[in-house]
N, C-alpha and C positions, 0 to 999 in steps of 0.2 A: 190054714194053719201057718203061723209064722215060722220062717226058717231059723234053725238054731246054728247054722254054719257061720262061724265068725267072719269069714271073707264075704259071704253074701250079706251079712248084716252091715258091714262097713260100706259096701256098695250102695245099699238102700239109703243109708244115712247121707252119703255123699250126694245121691240124686235128689234127696229132699232139700239139702242145703242149697244146691244149685238152683232148684225151682224156687225156693224162697228168695234168693238173691235176685233172680230174674223178676219176680213179682214186685220186689222192692224198687227195682230200677224203673219199672213201668208206672209205679205209683207217683202221682203228682203231689209233692209236699206243699206247693204254694209259696215256697220261700223266694224272696227277691233279693238280689244283690245290687247295691248301688255302686256306680263306677268310682274308682279311687280318685281319678282326675276328671274334673268337669271342663270340657272344651267349650269355649265361647265362640259364637259366630263372629268372624272378622270380615269386614267389607274390603274387597280388593279393588283398587283403582288402577286403570291402565294409562290414564292421562289422555284418553280419547273420548271422554264423556261429553265434552263440549264441541265435538267435531262431527261433521257429516261425512259418511263414507261415499266417495265418488267412484272408487274403483277398488276391486278386491280380486286378485288373481294369484294362482299358484305359479311359482317360478323358482329358479335357482340363480343365486346372485354371486358375482365374482368381483374382485377388486384387483387393480393392476399394481403389482409390487415393483416399485422403481428400482430398488436395490437389487432384487433378484432378476429384474427384467422379465417377469412372467406373471400370468394370471393366477390368482389364488381364490379358492372357493370361500365365500363368506357364510353360506348356509342355504338350505332348502326350506321354503315356507311360503307365506302369502305376502305379496306386496300390495300396499294400500295407498290411495290418495285421499287425504283427509282435509276437509275444509272447515276452518274455525267458524262457528256460528256468529261470532261478534265481529272479529277483525276481517273475515273473508279471506285470510291467507291460507294457502294450501301447502301441505308438506307431504313428502313421500316417506312412508314408514314400512319397513319389512322386518318381520320377526321369524326366527327359526321355528319350525313346526313343533318339535319335541320340547325344547327348552324355553321357547318364547323369548329367547335372547334377541335384542335388537341388533340387526346387522346393517341397517341403513336408516338414517333419520336426517332429512334436510328439507329446506323450503324449496318450492318450485318458483323460481324467479322468472321475470319476463324475458330474460336473456338465455334461459335454459333451452337447449335443443337436444333431441335424441336422434341418433343416426343408426342405420342398420349395420349390424356387424358383418364384416366382409366374409362372404362365403356361407352365411347361415341366415335363412329367412325367419328363423324363430328367435333370433337374438338381436339385441341392440345395445348401444353404448352411449354414455354421456358423462360430462364432468359436473361435479357438485362440491360445495363446501359442506362436508358431512359432520354430524355431531354424535354418531352412534357410539363412539369410544369415550365420550365425555369431554371431548375438546374438538374445536373446529379444525378440520383438516381438508385440504384439497385432495379429492379422490377422483379416480377414473373408474367408473363402474361398468360392468357388463352383466346383462340379465338374459336368461334363456327360458322361454315359455314352452308349454307342452304342445302348442299349435301355432301356426302362422297367423291365424285369426286373432289370438290373444295378444301376440306381439304387435299386430297392426292396431288393435284397440288401445294398447298401452301408449303407443307413439301418438296416435290421434288425440288421446285424452291429455297427454302432456302438452301437446301443441295448443290445445284449446285452453287449458289452464294458464299456460304462459301468456297467451294473448289476453286473457281476462285480467291478468295481473298488471298489464300495461294500461294505465289510465291516461289515455292520450289527451282527453279534455283537461284533466288535472295538470298534466305536464305543460299544456299550452297556456293555461291560466297562470301557472307559476312562471313560465317564461315571459309572459306579458307583464306580470307584476314586477319581475326583476328588471325588465327593460324600462318600465315606467320609473322605477326607483333610481336606476342609473341615470335616466334622463333628468329627473328632478335633482339628483346630486350634481350633475354636470351644470345645469342651469343655476343652481344655488351657488356652486363654486364660482361660476362666471360672474354672477352678480356680486358676490363677495369680493372678487378680484377687482371689479370695476369700482366698487365703493372704496376699496383700499387705495387704488390708483388715484381716484379723485381726492381722497383724503391726503395723500402724499403730495398731490399737485397743488392743492389749495394753499397751503402755507407758502409755497414757492411763489405763486402768483401774487399773493398779498405782499410779500416782502419785496418783490420786484416793483410793484406799484408804489409802495411806500418810498423805496429808494429813488424812483423817478420823481416823486413829489419833492423829496428832499433836495434833489439836484436842482429842480426848478426854483425852489425857495432860496437856495444858495446863490443861484444866478441872479435872482432879483435883488438880494441883499448886496451882492457885489456891484450890481448896476447902480443901486441907490447910493452906495458908498462912493462910487466913481463920480456920480453926478454931484454929490456934496462937495467933493474936493475941488471940482471945477468952479 
């Protein structure tokens, strides 16, 4: 028998309403909503696509501030040695871990040397012409690795790359070709000078010879004239 109490009736209706709402939430309407903005896939390039990774180590980089006369941190991240597949040139690149901002970017030349930082077996220093800030600047870098082994690996790899960038046979051929060119130029200039001297001397010899002949001719004429008068 249904209750006639108004309060009880209200409670029953409220319970039925809640149950109906719950059933509606669970029901799958099958409706689909298209996104308001469609995002297209964008290809991101790092500039390292044509390079081979020779070294990849985690480290912390510092640069020496000449004005403040102190070391300043450049960032914590991974330092890489990248070799270009076509030119064979190798550059050192380091990016910060979180922002991927470049904190070092320079070529490894044959004259580049890395030295151990005084008092720390995990650190080393070197000079380089860096381009990480968008312009070439002479920088003094210091880098600290997580282990002595990583620091040693870094120094050995830099030394190996620097030696590979020094083409001794090419330098020798260039020196020989330069020497040959200088020799040819010297010989050519000498021959040109000789020709010039001969050319300058030739008219002088001819004129002197002609003068000598004229003198003899004059002497003969004077002698004939003298004999005629006698």
